[in-house]
C-alpha positions in Angstrom: -5.3 72.6 70.8 -4.3 71.2 74.2 -6.7 72.1 77.0 -5.4 74.4 79.7 -6.3 72.0 82.6 -4.2 69.3 80.9 -1.3 71.7 80.6 -1.5 72.7 84.2 -1.7 69.1 85.4 0.9 67.5 83.1 3.5 70.2 82.2 6.4 67.8 82.2 4.6 65.5 79.8 4.0 68.4 77.5 7.6 69.4 77.7 8.6 65.8 76.8 6.2 65.9 73.8 7.8 69.1 72.6 11.2 67.6 72.9 10.1 64.6 70.9 8.9 67.1 68.2 12.2 69.0 68.5 10.4 72.2 69.5 11.3 74.6 72.3 9.9 73.6 75.7 9.8 77.3 76.8 6.3 77.5 75.2 5.0 75.6 78.2 6.5 78.1 80.7 5.1 81.0 78.7 1.6 79.7 78.7 1.7 78.7 82.4 3.1 82.2 83.3 0.3 83.9 81.3 -2.3 81.6 83.0 -0.9 82.5 86.5 -1.0 86.2 85.7 -4.6 85.9 84.3 -5.7 84.1 87.5 -4.1 86.7 89.7 -5.7 89.6 87.8 -9.1 87.8 88.0 -8.7 87.3 91.8 -7.9 91.0 92.2 -10.8 92.0 90.0 -13.1 89.7 92.0 -11.9 91.2 95.3 -12.6 94.6 94.0 -16.1 93.5 92.9 -16.8 92.2 96.4 -15.7 95.5 97.8 -17.9 97.5 95.4 -20.9 95.4 96.3 -20.3 95.9 100.0 -19.7 99.6 99.6 -22.8 100.0 97.4 -24.9 98.2 100.0 -23.6 100.6 102.7 -24.3 103.6 100.5 -27.9 102.5 100.3 -28.1 102.1 104.0 -26.6 105.5 104.7 -28.9 107.2 102.3 -31.9 105.6 103.8 -30.7 106.7 107.3 -30.2 110.3 106.1 -26.3 110.3 106.1 -25.9 111.8 102.7 -22.4 113.2 103.3 -21.0 109.9 104.4 -22.8 108.2 101.5 -21.1 110.5 99.0 -17.7 109.7 100.4 -18.3 106.0 100.0 -19.6 106.6 96.4 -16.1 108.1 95.6 -14.5 104.9 96.9 -16.9 102.9 94.7 -15.9 105.0 91.7 -12.2 104.5 92.4 -12.5 100.8 92.7 -14.6 100.6 89.5 -11.9 102.6 87.7 -9.3 100.1 88.9 -11.5 97.2 87.7 -11.6 98.8 84.3 -7.8 98.9 84.2 -7.6 95.3 85.4 -10.1 94.2 82.7 -8.0 95.7 80.0 -4.9 94.0 81.3 -6.9 90.7 81.5 -7.8 91.0 77.9 -4.2 91.4 76.9 -3.1 88.5 79.0 -5.9 86.3 77.7 -4.9 87.1 74.1 -1.3 86.1 74.9 -2.5 82.9 76.6 -4.7 82.0 73.6 -1.8 82.6 71.2 0.5 80.5 73.4 -1.9 77.6 73.5 -2.3 77.8 69.7 1.5 77.6 69.3 1.8 74.3 71.2 1.3 71.3 68.9 -0.4 68.0 69.7 1.4 65.6 72.0 2.9 62.6 70.2 1.4 59.2 70.9 3.7 56.9 72.9 4.3 54.8 69.7 5.7 57.8 67.8 9.4 57.1 67.1 12.2 59.4 68.0 13.7 61.4 65.1 13.9 64.8 63.4 13.7 64.3 59.6 11.9 62.1 57.1 14.9 59.8 57.1 14.1 58.9 60.8 10.6 57.7 60.0 9.9 54.0 60.9 8.9 51.6 58.2 5.8 50.1 59.8 5.0 47.8 56.9 7.5 47.1 54.1 6.6 46.0 50.6 7.1 42.2 50.5 6.8 41.6 46.8 9.1 42.3 43.9 9.3 45.9 42.7 8.2 46.6 39.1 10.9 45.9 36.4 10.3 48.2 33.5 11.2 47.6 29.9 14.3 49.3 28.4 13.6 52.9 27.5 11.0 53.3 30.3 10.2 56.9 31.0 9.1 59.1 33.9 5.4 60.1 33.9 6.0 63.6 32.6 7.6 62.3 29.4 4.9 59.5 29.1 2.1 62.0 29.5 3.5 64.4 26.9 4.1 61.6 24.3 0.6 60.2 24.9 -1.1 63.6 24.9 -2.9 63.0 28.2 -1.4 65.7 30.4 -0.4 69.2 29.1 2.0 70.8 31.5 2.9 73.8 29.2 -0.8 74.6 28.9 -1.2 74.7 32.6 1.8 77.1 32.9 0.2 79.3 30.2 -3.3 79.3 31.9 -2.2 79.7 35.5 1.5 78.9 36.2 3.8 76.1 37.2 2.1 73.3 39.2 -1.3 73.5 37.5 -1.4 70.7 34.9 -4.1 70.3 32.3 -5.5 66.7 31.9 -6.7 65.8 28.4 -8.6 62.9 26.8 -7.9 59.6 28.5 -5.8 61.5 31.1 -8.9 63.4 32.2 -11.0 60.2 32.0 -8.4 58.4 34.2 -8.7 61.2 36.8 -12.5 61.0 36.9 -12.3 57.2 37.0 -10.0 57.3 40.1 -12.3 59.8 41.9 -15.3 57.6 41.3 -13.5 54.4 42.3 -12.2 56.0 45.5 -15.7 57.4 46.4 -17.4 54.1 45.7 -14.9 52.2 47.8 -15.4 54.6 50.7 -19.2 54.4 50.5 -19.0 50.6 50.4 -16.9 50.8 53.6 -19.7 52.8 55.3 -18.6 56.4 54.7 -21.2 59.0 53.9 -20.4 61.1 50.9 -20.1 64.9 51.3 -19.6 67.6 48.7 -18.3 70.5 50.7 -17.4 74.1 49.7 -13.9 74.7 48.3 -13.3 77.8 50.4 -13.5 78.2 54.1 -13.5 81.1 56.6 -10.7 81.7 59.2 -12.7 80.0 62.0 -12.8 76.7 60.0 -9.1 76.9 59.1 -8.3 77.5 62.8 -10.6 74.7 63.9 -8.6 72.0 62.1 -5.2 73.5 62.8 -4.3 75.1 59.4 -4.2 78.5 61.2 -1.9 79.7 62.5 0.5 76.7 61.6 0.0 76.5 57.8 -1.1 80.0 56.9 1.7 80.5 54.3 0.7 77.3 52.5 -2.9 78.3 51.8 -4.2 80.5 49.0 -6.0 83.5 50.6 -8.8 85.5 49.0 -8.2 88.8 50.8 -11.3 90.7 49.6 -13.6 88.0 51.1 -11.4 86.9 53.9 -11.6 83.2 52.7 -9.1 80.4 52.2 -9.0 77.9 49.4 -9.0 74.5 51.1 -5.7 72.5 51.2 -7.8 69.3 51.8 -11.4 68.3 52.3 -10.5 67.5 55.9 -11.0 71.2 56.7 -14.7 71.8 55.6 -15.8 68.2 56.4 -14.5 68.1 60.0 -15.8 71.7 60.6 -19.3 70.4 60.0 -19.1 69.4 63.6 -17.7 72.7 65.0 -19.7 73.7 68.1 -21.7 70.5 68.0 -22.5 68.2 71.0 -23.0 64.6 70.0 -24.5 61.6 71.8 -22.5 58.5 72.4 -24.8 56.5 70.1 -23.7 58.8 67.2 -20.2 57.3 67.1 -18.6 56.5 64.8 -19.4 59.2 62.2 -17.7 58.3 58.9 -17.6 60.8 56.1 -15.9 61.0 52.7 -15.5 63.8 50.3 -13.9 64.5 46.9 -12.5 68.0 46.3 -9.8 69.7 44.4 -7.1 70.8 46.9 -5.0 74.0 46.7 -1.5 74.3 48.2 1.1 77.0 47.6 4.0 74.6 48.4 6.1 77.7 49.0 9.8 77.1 48.5 9.4 73.8 46.6 11.8 73.4 43.7 14.2 70.9 42.1 13.9 67.4 40.5 11.5 66.2 43.2 8.8 68.5 42.0 8.8 67.5 38.3 5.5 66.7 36.6 2.9 65.5 39.1 5.3 65.0 42.0 4.3 68.3 43.6 1.6 70.5 42.2 -0.4 73.4 43.5 -3.9 72.0 42.6 -4.7 68.4 42.7 -7.8 66.1 43.3 -8.2 64.0 46.4 -10.7 61.9 48.1 -10.6 62.3 51.9 -12.0 60.1 54.7 -12.9 61.7 58.0 -14.0 59.9 61.2 -15.5 61.4 64.4 -14.9 58.7 67.0 -15.3 57.9 70.7 -11.9 58.3 72.5 -11.9 54.6 73.6 -12.1 53.4 70.0 -10.1 55.9 68.0 -6.9 53.9 67.6 -8.8 50.8 66.5 -10.4 53.1 63.9 -7.1 54.5 62.9 -5.9 51.0 61.9 -9.1 50.3 60.1 -8.6 53.5 58.0 -5.1 52.4 57.2 -6.4 49.0 56.0 -8.9 50.8 53.8 -6.1 52.8 52.1 -4.0 49.7 51.8 -6.9 47.9 50.1 -7.2 50.7 47.5 -3.5 50.4 46.6 -3.7 46.7 46.4 -6.6 47.0 43.9 -4.5 49.6 41.9 -1.7 47.0 41.8 0.8 49.5 43.1 3.7 48.5 45.4 3.5 50.5 48.6 5.0 50.8 52.1 3.6 52.3 55.3 5.7 54.7 57.5 5.1 55.6 61.1 6.2 59.3 61.2 8.8 60.3 63.8 8.2 63.2 66.2 10.1 65.7 64.1 8.3 65.0 60.8 4.8 64.7 62.1 2.1 67.3 61.4 1.4 70.0 64.0 -2.1 68.7 65.0 -1.5 64.9 64.8 -0.9 62.5 67.7 0.1 59.7 65.4 0.4 59.6 61.6 1.0 56.8 59.1 2.2 57.8 55.6 1.6 55.6 52.6 4.2 55.7 49.8 4.0 54.1 46.4 7.1 53.1 44.5 7.8 55.1 41.3 9.6 52.6 39.1 10.7 55.1 36.5 12.1 57.5 39.1 13.3 54.8 41.4 11.9 56.6 44.5 8.9 56.4 46.9 6.1 58.9 46.5 3.8 59.8 49.4 0.2 59.4 48.4 -1.7 59.3 51.8 -1.4 60.4 55.4 -3.7 58.8 57.9 -3.8 60.5 61.3 -5.4 60.5 64.7 -5.7 63.9 66.2 -7.2 62.7 69.5 -8.9 65.7 71.2 -6.6 68.3 69.6 -8.9 69.4 66.8 -12.0 68.8 68.9 -10.9 71.2 71.5 -10.5 74.0 68.9 -13.8 73.0 67.3 -15.6 72.6 70.6 -16.7 69.2 69.3 -18.1 67.3 72.3 -20.3 64.3 73.2 -22.5 63.8 76.1 -21.9 60.9 78.5 -25.1 58.9 78.7 -25.1 58.5 82.5 -23.4 61.6 83.9 -24.7 63.9 81.1 -21.4 65.7 81.3 -19.7 66.6 77.9 -16.3 65.4 76.8 -14.2 66.1 73.8 -14.5 63.6 70.9 -11.6 62.3 68.8 -11.1 63.2 65.1 -9.2 61.3 62.4 -8.7 61.7 58.7 -6.8 60.2 55.8 -6.2 60.6 52.1 -8.0 57.8 50.2 -6.3 58.8 47.9 -4.4 61.8 46.5 -4.6 61.6 42.8 -1.6 63.4 41.4 1.1 61.0 42.6 -1.3 58.0 42.2 -1.6 59.0 38.5 2.2 59.4 38.3 2.8 55.9 39.8 0.1 54.3 37.6 1.6 55.7 34.4 5.2 54.8 35.3 4.7 51.3 36.9 2.2 50.1 34.3 4.0 51.2 31.2 5.1 48.7 28.6 6.4 48.8 25.1 3.1 49.9 23.7 1.8 52.3 26.3 0.0 52.1 29.7 -1.9 49.2 31.1 -4.9 50.2 33.2 -5.5 48.1 36.4 -8.4 45.8 36.2 -10.2 47.5 39.1 -10.5 50.7 37.0 -11.8 49.2 33.8 -15.5 49.7 34.5 -14.7 53.3 35.5 -12.4 54.3 32.6 -14.2 52.4 29.8 -10.8 51.5 28.4 -8.0 49.0 29.4 -5.0 50.8 27.9 -3.6 54.2 27.0 -1.6 53.8 23.8 
């Protein structure tokens, strides 16, 4: 969430950011109008409070001097002003609620390097794949056909047990999933990330802290009886570990990684692009989260991107990196890089990771601050996160790109995790 002082000082910059995101700029005017009304109400309330204090003092003086009748008249004036204060307080609460809602509705400001554009087609190719794309043998099949013929993913069983978008992994398919999770976690720990195993459900405060509420409410599974949300990513519980926390400068950077299942309703998704593992409602993912000093967050962002790139190199998957345009970027992000792997059997690119810098946007919601070592004043920290990696589409790409006439070749980096080199 943007801070109110920032919005007051730089309204034109916020309007420009909203334009880049192709969002209405009237949100700025609504928030500033509510802020002005709130301040006027507060000034009026404060004025009345001063009058009440003065009148109350005079009442005491009159009573002490024996002027009871005059004191009673002033008491009536005190009561009238207090009644007006109560009305003003109620109006203030209404205006403050409208102000908070307005601030929550304004997304993060795009970084200066975010390209113009409205749709995914406008995203900038930041790093293109320089090598040859996989050439598959005749008769190569998409992963959903491969998985069925090899008996490693049972899509109909998932439909039977739960519904569409909940695949069942079996045999070497389940072992491949587990191998990838362990591989990603080991790589993250080797890079200095502390492993976290968080809850899979969070409360509304946590969802609001990282920006899932109110922006993505319709995409989350909600447990109404307990007022809890199934997590769409480990980013939510892991980042919220630092809600209402004041750090010291020496604490930076804080690097965390966590494996969790992820749950997303993906409302409205249909068609050929959601076949098999292309888009599912439950999938496994290893997330990396960094809490960083504002002066170093963009260097850290690039380090995180290199970490993800290294994972894809070891999995022998062709990939490219996109810098998302203003219209395609997430609500809370200031700058996002998407990683896409090439699906040789489908002849398309599949997103497998997003690495983002949120600057102070999440930290302001979380009240995540750090103390300046000299002034002792607190400032907002920067938060970053990235998928490292999301398994569903990684599995799809591994199956398709590494298929041959006999079956599936497992990348060398995974052999010690899988215990097998092929799926035949």
